N, CA, C and O atoms as a GROMACS GRO file, in nm:
protein
  572
    1UNK      N    1   1.002  -0.476  -2.584
    1UNK     CA    2   0.973  -0.581  -2.488
    1UNK      C    3   1.062  -0.568  -2.365
    1UNK      O    4   1.015  -0.581  -2.252
    2UNK      N    5   1.191  -0.543  -2.387
    2UNK     CA    6   1.283  -0.531  -2.274
    2UNK      C    7   1.248  -0.413  -2.186
    2UNK      O    8   1.261  -0.421  -2.063
    3UNK      N    9   1.204  -0.304  -2.247
    3UNK     CA   10   1.167  -0.186  -2.169
    3UNK      C   11   1.048  -0.215  -2.078
    3UNK      O   12   1.047  -0.172  -1.963
    4UNK      N   13   0.948  -0.288  -2.129
    4UNK     CA   14   0.833  -0.323  -2.046
    4UNK      C   15   0.874  -0.414  -1.931
    4UNK      O   16   0.829  -0.396  -1.818
    5UNK      N   17   0.959  -0.510  -1.959
    5UNK     CA   18   1.007  -0.600  -1.854
    5UNK      C   19   1.086  -0.522  -1.750
    5UNK      O   20   1.067  -0.542  -1.630
    6UNK      N   21   1.173  -0.435  -1.795
    6UNK     CA   22   1.254  -0.354  -1.704
    6UNK      C   23   1.165  -0.265  -1.617
    6UNK      O   24   1.182  -0.260  -1.495
    7UNK      N   25   1.071  -0.194  -1.679
    7UNK     CA   26   0.982  -0.106  -1.602
    7UNK      C   27   0.895  -0.186  -1.505
    7UNK      O   28   0.869  -0.141  -1.394
    8UNK      N   29   0.849  -0.303  -1.547
    8UNK     CA   30   0.771  -0.388  -1.460
    8UNK      C   31   0.850  -0.435  -1.338
    8UNK      O   32   0.800  -0.434  -1.226
    9UNK      N   33   0.974  -0.476  -1.361
    9UNK     CA   34   1.059  -0.520  -1.250
    9UNK      C   35   1.094  -0.405  -1.156
    9UNK      O   36   1.098  -0.422  -1.035
   10UNK      N   37   1.118  -0.288  -1.213
   10UNK     CA   38   1.146  -0.170  -1.130
   10UNK      C   39   1.025  -0.140  -1.041
   10UNK      O   40   1.040  -0.110  -0.923
   11UNK      N   41   0.904  -0.148  -1.099
   11UNK     CA   42   0.782  -0.122  -1.021
   11UNK      C   43   0.764  -0.226  -0.911
   11UNK      O   44   0.734  -0.192  -0.797
   12UNK      N   45   0.783  -0.353  -0.945
   12UNK     CA   46   0.766  -0.460  -0.847
   12UNK      C   47   0.865  -0.446  -0.732
   12UNK      O   48   0.826  -0.451  -0.615
   13UNK      N   49   0.992  -0.427  -0.764
   13UNK     CA   50   1.093  -0.414  -0.659
   13UNK      C   51   1.082  -0.279  -0.588
   13UNK      O   52   1.122  -0.268  -0.472
   14UNK      N   53   1.030  -0.178  -0.655
   14UNK     CA   54   1.003  -0.050  -0.589
   14UNK      C   55   0.898  -0.066  -0.480
   14UNK      O   56   0.910  -0.008  -0.372
   15UNK      N   57   0.793  -0.145  -0.509
   15UNK     CA   58   0.691  -0.173  -0.408
   15UNK      C   59   0.745  -0.253  -0.292
   15UNK      O   60   0.714  -0.224  -0.176
   16UNK      N   61   0.827  -0.354  -0.323
   16UNK     CA   62   0.890  -0.433  -0.216
   16UNK      C   63   0.979  -0.346  -0.129
   16UNK      O   64   0.976  -0.355  -0.006
   17UNK      N   65   1.059  -0.261  -0.192
   17UNK     CA   66   1.149  -0.173  -0.118
   17UNK      C   67   1.070  -0.074  -0.033
   17UNK      O   68   1.106  -0.048   0.082
   18UNK      N   69   0.962  -0.017  -0.088
   18UNK     CA   70   0.884   0.082  -0.015
   18UNK      C   71   0.818   0.020   0.108
   18UNK      O   72   0.820   0.079   0.216
   19UNK      N   73   0.759  -0.098   0.091
   19UNK     CA   74   0.693  -0.160   0.206
   19UNK      C   75   0.794  -0.202   0.311
   19UNK      O   76   0.769  -0.189   0.431
   20UNK      N   77   0.909  -0.253   0.268
   20UNK     CA   78   1.009  -0.294   0.367
   20UNK      C   79   1.065  -0.173   0.441
   20UNK      O   80   1.086  -0.178   0.562
   21UNK      N   81   1.089  -0.064   0.370
   21UNK     CA   82   1.137   0.057   0.435
   21UNK      C   83   1.034   0.111   0.533
   21UNK      O   84   1.068   0.151   0.644
   22UNK      N   85   0.908   0.111   0.490
   22UNK     CA   86   0.800   0.159   0.576
   22UNK      C   87   0.789   0.076   0.703
   22UNK      O   88   0.771   0.130   0.812
   23UNK      N   89   0.799  -0.055   0.690
   23UNK     CA   90   0.787  -0.140   0.809
   23UNK      C   91   0.910  -0.134   0.898
   23UNK      O   92   0.899  -0.153   1.019
   24UNK      N   93   1.025  -0.108   0.842
   24UNK     CA   94   1.143  -0.087   0.926
   24UNK      C   95   1.126   0.041   1.007
   24UNK      O   96   1.159   0.044   1.126
   25UNK      N   97   1.076   0.146   0.943
   25UNK     CA   98   1.050   0.271   1.015
   25UNK      C   99   0.945   0.250   1.124
   25UNK      O  100   0.962   0.297   1.236
   26UNK      N  101   0.836   0.178   1.092
   26UNK     CA  102   0.734   0.148   1.192
   26UNK      C  103   0.792   0.068   1.308
   26UNK      O  104   0.756   0.090   1.423
   27UNK      N  105   0.881  -0.026   1.277
   27UNK     CA  106   0.943  -0.108   1.381
   27UNK      C  107   1.030  -0.021   1.472
   27UNK      O  108   1.028  -0.038   1.594
   28UNK      N  109   1.104   0.071   1.414
   28UNK     CA  110   1.191   0.158   1.493
   28UNK      C  111   1.110   0.256   1.579
   28UNK      O  112   1.148   0.286   1.692
   29UNK      N  113   1.000   0.304   1.525
   29UNK     CA  114   0.915   0.397   1.600
   29UNK      C  115   0.840   0.324   1.710
   29UNK      O  116   0.823   0.377   1.820
   30UNK      N  117   0.797   0.204   1.681
   30UNK     CA  118   0.714   0.130   1.774
   30UNK      C  119   0.571   0.126   1.725
   30UNK      O  120   0.536   0.194   1.628
   31UNK      N  121   0.490   0.048   1.790
   31UNK     CA  122   0.352   0.033   1.746
   31UNK      C  123   0.271   0.156   1.784
   31UNK      O  124   0.281   0.209   1.894
   32UNK      N  125   0.189   0.200   1.688
   32UNK     CA  126   0.102   0.314   1.713
   32UNK      C  127  -0.016   0.271   1.800
   32UNK      O  128  -0.079   0.169   1.774
   33UNK      N  129  -0.044   0.349   1.899
   33UNK     CA  130  -0.165   0.329   1.979
   33UNK      C  131  -0.269   0.424   1.925
   33UNK      O  132  -0.237   0.535   1.880
   34UNK      N  133  -0.393   0.383   1.928
   34UNK     CA  134  -0.502   0.467   1.880
   34UNK      C  135  -0.522   0.583   1.977
   34UNK      O  136  -0.565   0.561   2.091
   35UNK      N  137  -0.491   0.707   1.935
   35UNK     CA  138  -0.506   0.822   2.025
   35UNK      C  139  -0.649   0.875   2.031
   35UNK      O  140  -0.678   0.965   2.110
   36UNK      N  141  -0.737   0.819   1.950
   36UNK     CA  142  -0.874   0.867   1.942
   36UNK      C  143  -0.964   0.784   2.034
   36UNK      O  144  -0.924   0.677   2.079
   37UNK      N  145  -1.085   0.834   2.062
   37UNK     CA  146  -1.178   0.757   2.147
   37UNK      C  147  -1.210   0.620   2.086
   37UNK      O  148  -1.205   0.602   1.965
   38UNK      N  149  -1.242   0.525   2.173
   38UNK     CA  150  -1.270   0.389   2.129
   38UNK      C  151  -1.413   0.376   2.079
   38UNK      O  152  -1.494   0.303   2.138
   39UNK      N  153  -1.445   0.444   1.972
   39UNK     CA  154  -1.575   0.429   1.907
   39UNK      C  155  -1.550   0.420   1.757
   39UNK      O  156  -1.436   0.420   1.712
   40UNK      N  157  -1.658   0.412   1.678
   40UNK     CA  158  -1.642   0.395   1.534
   40UNK      C  159  -1.570   0.513   1.470
   40UNK      O  160  -1.484   0.493   1.384
   41UNK      N  161  -1.604   0.635   1.509
   41UNK     CA  162  -1.538   0.752   1.452
   41UNK      C  163  -1.389   0.754   1.487
   41UNK      O  164  -1.306   0.788   1.402
   42UNK      N  165  -1.355   0.719   1.609
   42UNK     CA  166  -1.215   0.713   1.650
   42UNK      C  167  -1.138   0.609   1.571
   42UNK      O  168  -1.023   0.631   1.532
   43UNK      N  169  -1.202   0.495   1.547
   43UNK     CA  170  -1.136   0.389   1.469
   43UNK      C  171  -1.116   0.433   1.324
   43UNK      O  172  -1.012   0.407   1.265
   44UNK      N  173  -1.218   0.499   1.266
   44UNK     CA  174  -1.206   0.548   1.129
   44UNK      C  175  -1.094   0.650   1.118
   44UNK      O  176  -1.014   0.644   1.025
   45UNK      N  177  -1.087   0.743   1.213
   45UNK     CA  178  -0.981   0.845   1.209
   45UNK      C  179  -0.843   0.782   1.223
   45UNK      O  180  -0.749   0.822   1.154
   46UNK      N  181  -0.831   0.685   1.313
   46UNK     CA  182  -0.703   0.617   1.331
   46UNK      C  183  -0.660   0.546   1.203
   46UNK      O  184  -0.547   0.561   1.158
   47UNK      N  185  -0.752   0.469   1.145
   47UNK     CA  186  -0.718   0.396   1.023
   47UNK      C  187  -0.688   0.491   0.908
   47UNK      O  188  -0.598   0.466   0.828
   48UNK      N  189  -0.762   0.600   0.899
   48UNK     CA  190  -0.741   0.695   0.790
   48UNK      C  191  -0.609   0.768   0.806
   48UNK      O  192  -0.532   0.776   0.710
   49UNK      N  193  -0.582   0.819   0.923
   49UNK     CA  194  -0.463   0.902   0.943
   49UNK      C  195  -0.336   0.818   0.955
   49UNK      O  196  -0.236   0.849   0.889
   50UNK      N  197  -0.337   0.715   1.037
   50UNK     CA  198  -0.214   0.643   1.066
   50UNK      C  199  -0.185   0.526   0.971
   50UNK      O  200  -0.070   0.483   0.960
   51UNK      N  201  -0.285   0.477   0.903
   51UNK     CA  202  -0.260   0.364   0.814
   51UNK      C  203  -0.274   0.407   0.668
   51UNK      O  204  -0.178   0.399   0.592
   52UNK      N  205  -0.392   0.451   0.630
   52UNK     CA  206  -0.418   0.480   0.489
   52UNK      C  207  -0.334   0.595   0.436
   52UNK      O  208  -0.276   0.584   0.328
   53UNK      N  209  -0.326   0.704   0.509
   53UNK     CA  210  -0.251   0.820   0.460
   53UNK      C  211  -0.103   0.785   0.445
   53UNK      O  212  -0.040   0.823   0.346
   54UNK      N  213  -0.049   0.713   0.540
   54UNK     CA  214   0.094   0.679   0.534
   54UNK      C  215   0.122   0.582   0.420
   54UNK      O  216   0.211   0.606   0.338
   55UNK      N  217   0.048   0.471   0.414
   55UNK     CA  218   0.076   0.370   0.311
   55UNK      C  219   0.046   0.422   0.171
   55UNK      O  220   0.127   0.406   0.080
   56UNK      N  221  -0.068   0.485   0.153
   56UNK     CA  222  -0.102   0.536   0.020
   56UNK      C  223  -0.014   0.656  -0.016
   56UNK      O  224   0.017   0.676  -0.133
   57UNK      N  225   0.026   0.734   0.083
   57UNK     CA  226   0.116   0.845   0.057
   57UNK      C  227   0.252   0.798   0.009
   57UNK      O  228   0.311   0.860  -0.080
   58UNK      N  229   0.301   0.690   0.067
   58UNK     CA  230   0.429   0.633   0.022
   58UNK      C  231   0.416   0.584  -0.123
   58UNK      O  232   0.504   0.611  -0.205
   59UNK      N  233   0.308   0.514  -0.154
   59UNK     CA  234   0.288   0.468  -0.292
   59UNK      C  235   0.277   0.587  -0.387
   59UNK      O  236   0.333   0.584  -0.497
   60UNK      N  237   0.206   0.690  -0.345
   60UNK     CA  238   0.190   0.810  -0.427
   60UNK      C  239   0.325   0.876  -0.456
   60UNK      O  240   0.354   0.913  -0.570
   61UNK      N  241   0.407   0.889  -0.352
   61UNK     CA  242   0.538   0.952  -0.372
   61UNK      C  243   0.628   0.870  -0.465
   61UNK      O  244   0.702   0.926  -0.545
   62UNK      N  245   0.619   0.739  -0.454
   62UNK     CA  246   0.699   0.654  -0.541
   62UNK      C  247   0.651   0.665  -0.686
   62UNK      O  248   0.732   0.673  -0.778
   63UNK      N  249   0.521   0.667  -0.705
   63UNK     CA  250   0.466   0.679  -0.840
   63UNK      C  251   0.501   0.816  -0.899
   63UNK      O  252   0.531   0.826  -1.018
   64UNK      N  253   0.497   0.920  -0.817
   64UNK     CA  254   0.534   1.053  -0.864
   64UNK      C  255   0.683   1.060  -0.902
   64UNK      O  256   0.722   1.147  -0.980
   65UNK      N  257   0.765   0.972  -0.847
   65UNK     CA  258   0.908   0.967  -0.880
   65UNK      C  259   0.935   0.874  -0.997
   65UNK      O  260   1.048   0.830  -1.018
   66UNK      N  261   0.832   0.842  -1.075
   66UNK     CA  262   0.841   0.762  -1.198
   66UNK      C  263   0.874   0.615  -1.174
   66UNK      O  264   0.930   0.549  -1.262
   67UNK      N  265   0.841   0.564  -1.058
   67UNK     CA  266   0.851   0.420  -1.034
   67UNK      C  267   0.708   0.370  -1.020
   67UNK      O  268   0.636   0.411  -0.929
   68UNK      N  269   0.668   0.283  -1.109
   68UNK     CA  270   0.532   0.233  -1.104
   68UNK      C  271   0.433   0.323  -1.175
   68UNK      O  272   0.313   0.320  -1.146
   69UNK      N  273   0.484   0.404  -1.270
   69UNK     CA  274   0.393   0.488  -1.348
   69UNK      C  275   0.299   0.401  -1.430
   69UNK      O  276   0.326   0.283  -1.454
   70UNK      N  277   0.191   0.460  -1.471
   70UNK     CA  278   0.092   0.391  -1.554
   70UNK      C  279   0.160   0.333  -1.676
   70UNK      O  280   0.234   0.407  -1.741
   71UNK      N  281   0.143   0.211  -1.712
   71UNK     CA  282   0.051   0.106  -1.668
   71UNK      C  283   0.113   0.005  -1.570
   71UNK      O  284   0.062  -0.106  -1.560
   72UNK      N  285   0.218   0.040  -1.501
   72UNK     CA  286   0.288  -0.055  -1.413
   72UNK      C  287   0.250  -0.041  -1.266
   72UNK      O  288   0.314  -0.102  -1.180
   73UNK      N  289   0.149   0.037  -1.236
   73UNK     CA  290   0.109   0.059  -1.097
   73UNK      C  291   0.066  -0.068  -1.026
   73UNK      O  292   0.090  -0.083  -0.906
   74UNK      N  293   0.004  -0.159  -1.100
   74UNK     CA  294  -0.041  -0.282  -1.035
   74UNK      C  295   0.078  -0.364  -0.985
   74UNK      O  296   0.067  -0.432  -0.882
   75UNK      N  297   0.191  -0.359  -1.054
   75UNK     CA  298   0.309  -0.432  -1.008
   75UNK      C  299   0.368  -0.367  -0.883
   75UNK      O  300   0.417  -0.437  -0.794
   76UNK      N  301   0.362  -0.235  -0.876
   76UNK     CA  302   0.407  -0.167  -0.755
   76UNK      C  303   0.319  -0.208  -0.637
   76UNK      O  304   0.370  -0.237  -0.529
   77UNK      N  305   0.187  -0.212  -0.658
   77UNK     CA  306   0.096  -0.255  -0.552
   77UNK      C  307   0.117  -0.400  -0.513
   77UNK      O  308   0.108  -0.435  -0.396
   78UNK      N  309   0.146  -0.486  -0.612
   78UNK     CA  310   0.173  -0.627  -0.582
   78UNK      C  311   0.298  -0.641  -0.497
   78UNK      O  312   0.300  -0.715  -0.400
   79UNK      N  313   0.402  -0.570  -0.535
   79UNK     CA  314   0.526  -0.573  -0.456
   79UNK      C  315   0.504  -0.519  -0.316
   79UNK      O  316   0.557  -0.574  -0.219
   80UNK      N  317   0.426  -0.412  -0.304
   80UNK     CA  318   0.398  -0.354  -0.174
   80UNK      C  319   0.320  -0.452  -0.086
   80UNK      O  320   0.351  -0.470   0.031
   81UNK      N  321   0.218  -0.516  -0.145
   81UNK     CA  322   0.137  -0.612  -0.068
   81UNK      C  323   0.216  -0.734  -0.026
   81UNK      O  324   0.203  -0.780   0.088
   82UNK      N  325   0.299  -0.786  -0.115
   82UNK     CA  326   0.382  -0.901  -0.081
   82UNK      C  327   0.484  -0.863   0.027
   82UNK      O  328   0.505  -0.938   0.122
   83UNK      N  329   0.545  -0.747   0.012
   83UNK     CA  330   0.641  -0.701   0.113
   83UNK      C  331   0.576  -0.683   0.249
   83UNK      O  332   0.634  -0.720   0.351
   84UNK      N  333   0.456  -0.626   0.251
   84UNK     CA  334   0.385  -0.609   0.378
   84UNK      C  335   0.356  -0.744   0.443
   84UNK      O  336   0.370  -0.758   0.564
   85UNK      N  337   0.317  -0.841   0.363
   85UNK     CA  338   0.288  -0.974   0.416
   85UNK      C  339   0.414  -1.039   0.472
   85UNK      O  340   0.410  -1.098   0.580
   86UNK      N  341   0.525  -1.029   0.401
   86UNK     CA  342   0.649  -1.090   0.448
   86UNK      C  343   0.699  -1.027   0.578
   86UNK      O  344   0.754  -1.096   0.664
   87UNK      N  345   0.680  -0.897   0.592
   87UNK     CA  346   0.732  -0.831   0.711
   87UNK      C  347   0.635  -0.837   0.829
   87UNK      O  348   0.676  -0.816   0.943
   88UNK      N  349   0.511  -0.866   0.802
   88UNK     CA  350   0.413  -0.869   0.910
   88UNK      C  351   0.402  -1.006   0.976
   88UNK      O  352   0.366  -1.016   1.093
   89UNK      N  353   0.434  -1.111   0.902
   89UNK     CA  354   0.419  -1.247   0.953
   89UNK      C  355   0.551  -1.323   0.942
   89UNK      O  356   0.632  -1.293   0.855
   90UNK      N  357   0.572  -1.421   1.030
   90UNK     CA  358   0.697  -1.499   1.024
   90UNK      C  359   0.703  -1.584   0.897
   90UNK      O  360   0.600  -1.622   0.841
   91UNK      N  361   0.824  -1.614   0.854
   91UNK     CA  362   0.843  -1.688   0.730
   91UNK      C  363   0.788  -1.830   0.736
   91UNK      O  364   0.745  -1.883   0.633
   92UNK      N  365   0.787  -1.893   0.853
   92UNK     CA  366   0.738  -2.030   0.861
   92UNK      C  367   0.585  -2.036   0.849
   92UNK      O  368   0.530  -2.145   0.835
   93UNK      N  369   0.517  -1.923   0.854
   93UNK     CA  370   0.372  -1.919   0.834
   93UNK      C  371   0.337  -1.854   0.701
   93UNK      O  372   0.223  -1.810   0.683
   94UNK      N  373   0.431  -1.847   0.607
   94UNK     CA  374   0.411  -1.768   0.486
   94UNK      C  375   0.301  -1.825   0.396
   94UNK      O  376   0.227  -1.748   0.335
   95UNK      N  377   0.288  -1.957   0.387
   95UNK     CA  378   0.183  -2.014   0.302
   95UNK      C  379   0.046  -1.975   0.353
   95UNK      O  380  -0.041  -1.934   0.275
   96UNK      N  381   0.025  -1.987   0.483
   96UNK     CA  382  -0.103  -1.951   0.543
   96UNK      C  383  -0.126  -1.801   0.534
   96UNK      O  384  -0.237  -1.757   0.502
   97UNK      N  385  -0.023  -1.723   0.562
   97UNK     CA  386  -0.041  -1.578   0.562
   97UNK      C  387  -0.064  -1.524   0.421
   97UNK      O  388  -0.140  -1.429   0.405
   98UNK      N  389  -0.001  -1.583   0.318
   98UNK     CA  390  -0.027  -1.539   0.182
   98UNK      C  391  -0.172  -1.565   0.143
   98UNK      O  392  -0.234  -1.484   0.075
   99UNK      N  393  -0.225  -1.680   0.185
   99UNK     CA  394  -0.365  -1.709   0.156
   99UNK      C  395  -0.457  -1.616   0.234
   99UNK      O  396  -0.552  -1.561   0.179
  100UNK      N  397  -0.429  -1.598   0.363
  100UNK     CA  398  -0.512  -1.512   0.446
  100UNK      C  399  -0.501  -1.365   0.407
  100UNK      O  400  -0.597  -1.289   0.423
  101UNK      N  401  -0.387  -1.324   0.357
  101UNK     CA  402  -0.363  -1.184   0.323
  101UNK      C  403  -0.387  -1.154   0.175
  101UNK      O  404  -0.353  -1.046   0.128
  102UNK      N  405  -0.444  -1.248   0.102
  102UNK     CA  406  -0.465  -1.226  -0.041
  102UNK      C  407  -0.556  -1.106  -0.066
  102UNK      O  408  -0.538  -1.035  -0.165
  103UNK      N  409  -0.652  -1.082   0.021
  103UNK     CA  410  -0.739  -0.964   0.007
  103UNK      C  411  -0.660  -0.835   0.022
  103UNK      O  412  -0.683  -0.739  -0.052
  104UNK      N  413  -0.568  -0.832   0.117
  104UNK     CA  414  -0.486  -0.712   0.137
  104UNK      C  415  -0.390  -0.692   0.021
  104UNK      O  416  -0.365  -0.578  -0.018
  105UNK      N  417  -0.338  -0.800  -0.034
  105UNK     CA  418  -0.249  -0.787  -0.150
  105UNK      C  419  -0.327  -0.731  -0.269
  105UNK      O  420  -0.278  -0.643  -0.339
  106UNK      N  421  -0.447  -0.782  -0.290
  106UNK     CA  422  -0.532  -0.731  -0.398
  106UNK      C  423  -0.568  -0.584  -0.373
  106UNK      O  424  -0.573  -0.504  -0.467
  107UNK      N  425  -0.593  -0.548  -0.247
  107UNK     CA  426  -0.622  -0.408  -0.215
  107UNK      C  427  -0.505  -0.319  -0.256
  107UNK      O  428  -0.527  -0.213  -0.315
  108UNK      N  429  -0.383  -0.358  -0.225
  108UNK     CA  430  -0.267  -0.277  -0.261
  108UNK      C  431  -0.249  -0.269  -0.413
  108UNK      O  432  -0.206  -0.166  -0.465
  109UNK      N  433  -0.280  -0.376  -0.483
  109UNK     CA  434  -0.275  -0.373  -0.629
  109UNK      C  435  -0.376  -0.272  -0.682
  109UNK      O  436  -0.343  -0.192  -0.771
  110UNK      N  437  -0.498  -0.274  -0.629
  110UNK     CA  438  -0.603  -0.184  -0.676
  110UNK      C  439  -0.569  -0.039  -0.644
  110UNK      O  440  -0.582   0.048  -0.730
  111UNK      N  441  -0.527  -0.012  -0.521
  111UNK     CA  442  -0.501   0.127  -0.484
  111UNK      C  443  -0.380   0.184  -0.559
  111UNK      O  444  -0.383   0.300  -0.599
  112UNK      N  445  -0.276   0.104  -0.579
  112UNK     CA  446  -0.161   0.153  -0.655
  112UNK      C  447  -0.199   0.176  -0.801
  112UNK      O  448  -0.150   0.270  -0.864
  113UNK      N  449  -0.285   0.091  -0.855
  113UNK     CA  450  -0.332   0.110  -0.992
  113UNK      C  451  -0.414   0.237  -1.005
  113UNK      O  452  -0.400   0.310  -1.104
  114UNK      N  453  -0.498   0.264  -0.908
  114UNK     CA  454  -0.580   0.386  -0.909
  114UNK      C  455  -0.490   0.509  -0.903
  114UNK      O  456  -0.507   0.602  -0.981
  115UNK      N  457  -0.396   0.509  -0.811
  115UNK     CA  458  -0.305   0.624  -0.799
  115UNK      C  459  -0.226   0.642  -0.928
  115UNK      O  460  -0.213   0.754  -0.978
  116UNK      N  461  -0.174   0.534  -0.983
  116UNK     CA  462  -0.096   0.540  -1.106
  116UNK      C  463  -0.180   0.596  -1.221
  116UNK      O  464  -0.132   0.679  -1.298
  117UNK      N  465  -0.302   0.550  -1.233
  117UNK     CA  466  -0.390   0.597  -1.341
  117UNK      C  467  -0.421   0.746  -1.328
  117UNK      O  468  -0.414   0.820  -1.426
  118UNK      N  469  -0.455   0.789  -1.207
  118UNK     CA  470  -0.491   0.929  -1.190
  118UNK      C  471  -0.369   1.022  -1.200
  118UNK      O  472  -0.384   1.137  -1.240
  119UNK      N  473  -0.252   0.974  -1.164
  119UNK     CA  474  -0.131   1.054  -1.188
  119UNK      C  475  -0.110   1.068  -1.338
  119UNK      O  476  -0.073   1.175  -1.386
  120UNK      N  477  -0.132   0.961  -1.412
  120UNK     CA  478  -0.120   0.963  -1.558
  120UNK      C  479  -0.221   1.060  -1.620
  120UNK      O  480  -0.189   1.130  -1.716
  121UNK      N  481  -0.342   1.065  -1.565
  121UNK     CA  482  -0.447   1.153  -1.616
  121UNK      C  483  -0.437   1.295  -1.560
  121UNK      O  484  -0.526   1.377  -1.584
  122UNK      N  485  -0.332   1.324  -1.487
  122UNK     CA  486  -0.304   1.458  -1.431
  122UNK      C  487  -0.406   1.500  -1.325
  122UNK      O  488  -0.437   1.618  -1.312
  123UNK      N  489  -0.459   1.403  -1.250
  123UNK     CA  490  -0.548   1.429  -1.138
  123UNK      C  491  -0.499   1.350  -1.016
  123UNK      O  492  -0.572   1.267  -0.962
  124UNK      N  493  -0.376   1.377  -0.971
  124UNK     CA  494  -0.316   1.294  -0.866
  124UNK      C  495  -0.388   1.302  -0.732
  124UNK      O  496  -0.397   1.202  -0.661
  125UNK      N  497  -0.440   1.418  -0.696
  125UNK     CA  498  -0.507   1.432  -0.566
  125UNK      C  499  -0.632   1.346  -0.559
  125UNK      O  500  -0.661   1.286  -0.456
  126UNK      N  501  -0.707   1.339  -0.668
  126UNK     CA  502  -0.828   1.257  -0.672
  126UNK      C  503  -0.792   1.109  -0.658
  126UNK      O  504  -0.859   1.036  -0.584
  127UNK      N  505  -0.689   1.065  -0.727
  127UNK     CA  506  -0.647   0.926  -0.715
  127UNK      C  507  -0.602   0.890  -0.575
  127UNK      O  508  -0.634   0.783  -0.523
  128UNK      N  509  -0.527   0.981  -0.512
  128UNK     CA  510  -0.481   0.957  -0.376
  128UNK      C  511  -0.599   0.952  -0.279
  128UNK      O  512  -0.602   0.868  -0.190
  129UNK      N  513  -0.694   1.040  -0.296
  129UNK     CA  514  -0.813   1.042  -0.210
  129UNK      C  515  -0.894   0.914  -0.224
  129UNK      O  516  -0.937   0.855  -0.125
  130UNK      N  517  -0.916   0.870  -0.347
  130UNK     CA  518  -0.991   0.746  -0.370
  130UNK      C  519  -0.918   0.628  -0.307
  130UNK      O  520  -0.980   0.543  -0.243
  131UNK      N  521  -0.788   0.621  -0.324
  131UNK     CA  522  -0.709   0.511  -0.268
  131UNK      C  523  -0.715   0.511  -0.115
  131UNK      O  524  -0.728   0.405  -0.054
  132UNK      N  525  -0.707   0.629  -0.054
  132UNK     CA  526  -0.714   0.636   0.093
  132UNK      C  527  -0.851   0.594   0.144
  132UNK      O  528  -0.860   0.524   0.245
  133UNK      N  529  -0.956   0.634   0.076
  133UNK     CA  530  -1.092   0.596   0.119
  133UNK      C  531  -1.110   0.445   0.104
  133UNK      O  532  -1.166   0.381   0.194
  134UNK      N  533  -1.066   0.387  -0.007
  134UNK     CA  534  -1.074   0.242  -0.025
  134UNK      C  535  -0.995   0.166   0.081
  134UNK      O  536  -1.043   0.067   0.136
  135UNK      N  537  -0.875   0.212   0.109
  135UNK     CA  538  -0.792   0.147   0.208
  135UNK      C  539  -0.857   0.154   0.346
  135UNK      O  540  -0.860   0.054   0.419
  136UNK      N  541  -0.909   0.269   0.382
  136UNK     CA  542  -0.975   0.284   0.512
  136UNK      C  543  -1.098   0.194   0.521
  136UNK      O  544  -1.119   0.128   0.622
  137UNK      N  545  -1.178   0.192   0.416
  137UNK     CA  546  -1.297   0.105   0.414
  137UNK      C  547  -1.261  -0.041   0.427
  137UNK      O  548  -1.326  -0.115   0.501
  138UNK      N  549  -1.158  -0.084   0.356
  138UNK     CA  550  -1.114  -0.223   0.364
  138UNK      C  551  -1.069  -0.257   0.506
  138UNK      O  552  -1.106  -0.361   0.560
  139UNK      N  553  -0.990  -0.169   0.565
  139UNK     CA  554  -0.942  -0.194   0.702
  139UNK      C  555  -1.057  -0.198   0.802
  139UNK      O  556  -1.052  -0.275   0.898
  140UNK      N  557  -1.159  -0.116   0.782
  140UNK     CA  558  -1.276  -0.120   0.870
  140UNK      C  559  -1.349  -0.253   0.858
  140UNK      O  560  -1.395  -0.309   0.957
  141UNK      N  561  -1.359  -0.303   0.737
  141UNK     CA  562  -1.430  -0.428   0.714
  141UNK      C  563  -1.357  -0.547   0.775
  141UNK      O  564  -1.420  -0.633   0.836
  142UNK      N  565  -1.224  -0.552   0.760
  142UNK     CA  566  -1.151  -0.670   0.809
  142UNK      C  567  -1.119  -0.662   0.959
  142UNK      O  568  -1.090  -0.765   1.019
  143UNK      N  569  -1.124  -0.545   1.019
  143UNK     CA  570  -1.094  -0.536   1.163
  143UNK      C  571  -1.212  -0.567   1.249
  143UNK      O  572  -1.202  -0.563   1.371
   0.00000   0.00000   0.00000
């Protein structure tokens, strides 16, 4: 029981740490401008390359380093989604932003679970590809 609790907490805080580190790096670099043409294909390429590949790649690297391994991937995704919400919106709007961002939090739970499962099944590239496609599709729908 203690091992499961420990691994779950490591996965949760690993996701929080990963998202906070990622957003600190994004803050230091500055906001990305879409370098592609302002059409649907340009938007898809921007979301796929600059958002999905980076975020899912970070989750993939963390899972490959044995943080959030199967069956704890969902906790890594939960931590990542919560961390992203906290760093993207001010704290005084956290109740509203948690409700509004619940879809994004669930997306991160699903994609981290997919990556974790496919790493466990020894097909990591397929899991990463599925997670990136889902993330890109979700971002297209909400934007």
